[in-house]
Backbone as JSON Lines, residues from 0, in Angstrom:
{"i":0,"aa":"M","n":[114.97,-34.12,58.47],"ca":[115.57,-33.14,59.43],"c":[114.26,-33.16,59.67]}
{"i":1,"aa":"S","n":[113.92,-32.96,61.14],"ca":[112.68,-32.68,61.63],"c":[112.71,-31.15,62.27]}
{"i":2,"aa":"Q","n":[112.11,-31.06,62.53],"ca":[111.89,-29.49,63.46],"c":[111.49,-29.43,64.36]}
{"i":3,"aa":"T","n":[112.14,-28.84,65.57],"ca":[111.55,-29.29,67.07],"c":[111.02,-28.1,67.4]}
{"i":4,"aa":"H","n":[109.6,-28.02,67.94],"ca":[108.62,-26.95,68.06],"c":[109.15,-26.86,69.44]}
{"i":5,"aa":"S","n":[108.62,-25.48,70.15],"ca":[108.13,-25.16,71.54],"c":[107.42,-25.81,72.12]}
{"i":6,"aa":"K","n":[106.75,-25.93,73.44],"ca":[105.81,-26.64,73.81],"c":[104.57,-25.8,73.99]}
{"i":7,"aa":"S","n":[104.27,-24.32,73.83],"ca":[103.63,-23.95,73.67],"c":[103.02,-23.75,72.13]}
{"i":8,"aa":"R","n":[104.14,-23.11,70.73],"ca":[103.42,-23.94,69.44],"c":[103.08,-25.45,69.08]}
{"i":9,"aa":"E","n":[103.65,-26.73,70.39],"ca":[103.17,-27.39,69.59],"c":[101.67,-27.51,70.42]}
{"i":10,"aa":"R","n":[101.33,-26.86,71.65],"ca":[99.63,-26.61,72.08],"c":[98.6,-25.9,70.81]}
{"i":11,"aa":"A","n":[99.53,-24.94,70.52],"ca":[99.04,-24.15,69.88],"c":[98.11,-25.02,68.44]}
{"i":12,"aa":"E","n":[99.03,-26.08,68.31],"ca":[98.36,-26.97,66.42],"c":[97.84,-27.22,66.64]}
{"i":13,"aa":"I","n":[97.9,-27.63,68.23],"ca":[96.96,-29.05,68.16],"c":[95.38,-28.41,69.16]}
{"i":14,"aa":"A","n":[95.39,-27.21,68.81],"ca":[93.95,-26.35,69.53],"c":[93.8,-25.77,68.58]}
{"i":15,"aa":"F","n":[94.27,-25.8,66.91],"ca":[94.37,-25.53,66.35],"c":[93.54,-26.4,65.34]}
{"i":16,"aa":"A","n":[94.56,-27.43,65.45],"ca":[93.71,-28.98,64.77],"c":[92.45,-29.33,64.78]}
{"i":17,"aa":"N","n":[92.42,-28.74,66.69],"ca":[91.09,-29.71,67.32],"c":[89.87,-28.36,66.69]}
{"i":18,"aa":"A","n":[89.95,-27.26,66.61],"ca":[89.27,-26.59,66.44],"c":[89.0,-26.63,64.28]}
{"i":19,"aa":"Q","n":[89.81,-27.08,63.86],"ca":[89.52,-27.41,62.26],"c":[88.84,-28.06,62.24]}
{"i":20,"aa":"S","n":[89.19,-29.41,62.58],"ca":[87.95,-30.19,62.61],"c":[86.37,-30.05,62.74]}
{"i":21,"aa":"Q","n":[86.93,-29.27,63.98],"ca":[85.38,-29.29,64.2],"c":[84.26,-27.89,63.77]}
{"i":22,"aa":"F","n":[85.02,-27.69,62.87],"ca":[85.22,-26.51,62.04],"c":[84.39,-27.57,60.46]}
{"i":23,"aa":"F","n":[85.24,-28.25,60.0],"ca":[84.85,-29.63,59.11],"c":[83.61,-30.29,58.99]}
{"i":24,"aa":"A","n":[83.93,-30.58,60.59],"ca":[82.94,-31.42,61.03],"c":[81.53,-30.77,61.15]}
{"i":25,"aa":"R","n":[81.26,-29.57,60.91],"ca":[79.81,-28.57,61.48],"c":[79.33,-28.29,59.64]}
{"i":26,"aa":"N","n":[80.71,-28.1,59.07],"ca":[80.38,-28.0,57.77],"c":[79.78,-29.46,57.23]}
{"i":27,"aa":"S","n":[80.22,-30.23,57.37],"ca":[79.8,-31.67,56.33],"c":[78.27,-32.26,57.37]}
{"i":28,"aa":"A","n":[78.23,-31.44,58.48],"ca":[76.91,-31.31,59.14],"c":[75.74,-30.88,58.07]}
{"i":29,"aa":"V","n":[75.88,-29.95,58.02],"ca":[75.19,-28.74,57.04],"c":[74.71,-28.9,55.55]}
{"i":30,"aa":"E","n":[76.26,-29.83,55.06],"ca":[75.93,-29.85,54.13],"c":[74.78,-31.66,54.31]}
{"i":31,"aa":"E","n":[75.36,-32.13,54.76],"ca":[73.88,-33.52,54.46],"c":[72.66,-32.65,54.58]}
{"i":32,"aa":"Q","n":[72.71,-32.09,56.04],"ca":[71.59,-31.8,56.47],"c":[70.54,-30.83,54.57]}
{"i":33,"aa":"D","n":[71.35,-30.01,54.51],"ca":[70.98,-29.54,53.02],"c":[70.81,-30.4,52.03]}
{"i":34,"aa":"S","n":[71.4,-31.21,51.9],"ca":[71.13,-32.71,50.91],"c":[69.7,-33.34,50.8]}
{"i":35,"aa":"I","n":[69.4,-33.37,52.13],"ca":[68.39,-33.57,53.08],"c":[67.19,-32.59,52.46]}
{"i":36,"aa":"V","n":[67.17,-31.75,52.78],"ca":[66.37,-30.86,52.57],"c":[65.93,-30.65,50.83]}
{"i":37,"aa":"L","n":[67.13,-30.97,50.71],"ca":[66.58,-30.6,48.72],"c":[66.18,-32.15,47.95]}
{"i":38,"aa":"A","n":[66.49,-33.14,48.86],"ca":[66.06,-34.52,48.57],"c":[64.22,-34.12,48.33]}
{"i":39,"aa":"R","n":[63.68,-34.02,50.21],"ca":[62.61,-33.63,50.67],"c":[62.02,-32.91,49.93]}
{"i":40,"aa":"E","n":[62.29,-32.01,49.27],"ca":[61.26,-30.5,48.31],"c":[61.48,-30.85,47.16]}
{"i":41,"aa":"E","n":[62.56,-31.86,46.51],"ca":[62.43,-32.53,44.84],"c":[61.32,-33.53,45.19]}
{"i":42,"aa":"K","n":[61.29,-34.33,46.04],"ca":[59.84,-35.39,46.5],"c":[59.02,-34.74,46.78]}
{"i":43,"aa":"T","n":[58.5,-33.72,47.22],"ca":[57.47,-32.81,47.48],"c":[57.18,-32.26,46.44]}
{"i":44,"aa":"R","n":[57.8,-32.06,45.28],"ca":[57.19,-31.1,43.55],"c":[56.72,-32.34,43.34]}
{"i":45,"aa":"R","n":[57.93,-33.65,42.92],"ca":[57.25,-34.31,42.64],"c":[55.91,-34.91,42.83]}
{"i":46,"aa":"L","n":[56.01,-35.31,44.16],"ca":[54.55,-35.79,44.03],"c":[53.58,-34.65,43.87]}
{"i":47,"aa":"R","n":[53.43,-33.66,44.34],"ca":[52.72,-32.3,43.84],"c":[51.38,-32.23,42.65]}
{"i":48,"aa":"E","n":[52.95,-32.64,41.53],"ca":[52.84,-33.08,40.4],"c":[51.84,-34.04,39.78]}
{"i":49,"aa":"A","n":[52.58,-35.45,40.61],"ca":[51.43,-36.09,40.21],"c":[50.26,-36.27,40.86]}
{"i":50,"aa":"R","n":[50.29,-34.94,42.07],"ca":[48.45,-35.23,42.05],"c":[48.0,-34.44,41.91]}
{"i":51,"aa":"L","n":[48.05,-32.89,41.17],"ca":[46.97,-31.97,40.02],"c":[47.25,-32.78,39.09]}
{"i":52,"aa":"A","n":[48.49,-33.62,38.32],"ca":[48.02,-34.66,37.19],"c":[47.12,-35.35,37.48]}
{"i":53,"aa":"K","n":[46.42,-36.05,38.82],"ca":[45.87,-36.53,38.51],"c":[44.43,-36.3,38.97]}
{"i":54,"aa":"E","n":[44.52,-35.08,39.85],"ca":[43.41,-34.44,39.8],"c":[42.85,-33.75,38.27]}
{"i":55,"aa":"L","n":[43.14,-32.97,37.62],"ca":[42.84,-33.16,36.31],"c":[42.55,-34.03,35.04]}
{"i":56,"aa":"T","n":[43.07,-35.05,35.38],"ca":[42.41,-36.46,35.06],"c":[41.39,-36.26,35.39]}
{"i":57,"aa":"D","n":[40.86,-36.69,36.5],"ca":[39.6,-37.08,37.61],"c":[38.68,-35.68,36.85]}
{"i":58,"aa":"R","n":[39.18,-34.85,37.05],"ca":[38.12,-33.33,36.48],"c":[37.67,-34.16,35.3]}
{"i":59,"aa":"E","n":[38.62,-34.01,34.18],"ca":[38.41,-34.04,32.67],"c":[36.98,-35.61,32.95]}
{"i":60,"aa":"A","n":[37.47,-36.71,33.21],"ca":[36.73,-37.67,33.34],"c":[35.51,-37.61,34.08]}
{"i":61,"aa":"A","n":[35.12,-36.83,34.76],"ca":[34.15,-36.38,35.6],"c":[33.06,-35.9,34.32]}
{"i":62,"aa":"I","n":[33.87,-34.64,33.71],"ca":[33.0,-33.65,32.97],"c":[32.24,-34.41,31.28]}
{"i":63,"aa":"V","n":[33.65,-35.47,30.92],"ca":[33.21,-36.45,29.86],"c":[32.13,-37.24,30.48]}
{"i":64,"aa":"S","n":[31.81,-37.76,31.67],"ca":[30.93,-39.0,32.22],"c":[29.57,-37.55,32.29]}
{"i":65,"aa":"L","n":[29.51,-36.51,32.55],"ca":[28.43,-36.22,33.23],"c":[27.81,-34.87,31.71]}
{"i":66,"aa":"L","n":[29.0,-34.92,30.67],"ca":[28.55,-34.74,29.31],"c":[28.09,-35.91,28.43]}
{"i":67,"aa":"A","n":[28.48,-36.74,28.9],"ca":[27.53,-37.98,28.03],"c":[26.34,-38.32,28.83]}
{"i":68,"aa":"K","n":[26.07,-38.67,30.03],"ca":[24.88,-38.54,30.8],"c":[23.73,-37.28,30.03]}
{"i":69,"aa":"R","n":[24.15,-36.58,30.11],"ca":[23.24,-35.37,29.54],"c":[23.23,-35.86,28.11]}
{"i":70,"aa":"A","n":[23.79,-35.61,27.47],"ca":[23.89,-36.7,25.69],"c":[22.39,-37.4,25.88]}
{"i":71,"aa":"R","n":[22.57,-38.37,26.85],"ca":[21.51,-39.9,26.88],"c":[19.77,-39.32,26.76]}
{"i":72,"aa":"T","n":[19.98,-38.08,28.25],"ca":[19.26,-37.85,28.65],"c":[18.3,-36.81,27.72]}
{"i":73,"aa":"A","n":[19.1,-35.9,26.87],"ca":[18.33,-35.09,25.86],"c":[17.55,-35.79,24.84]}
């Protein structure tokens, strides 16, 4: 048994469906943007950690080299 609605109700339901689909599309875009931002922040964090670890290793190697040079001259 199908229900028949007035023209104004049908128009209102169509307008509501359009507004709802725009809302969901906007939420989807925001969620996609958020995931891109989180991925970028994670990559930046990993790269920063790798850079700091390399700088520490380089610094330690320079200190060892300097100490070895001093030991040879002493």
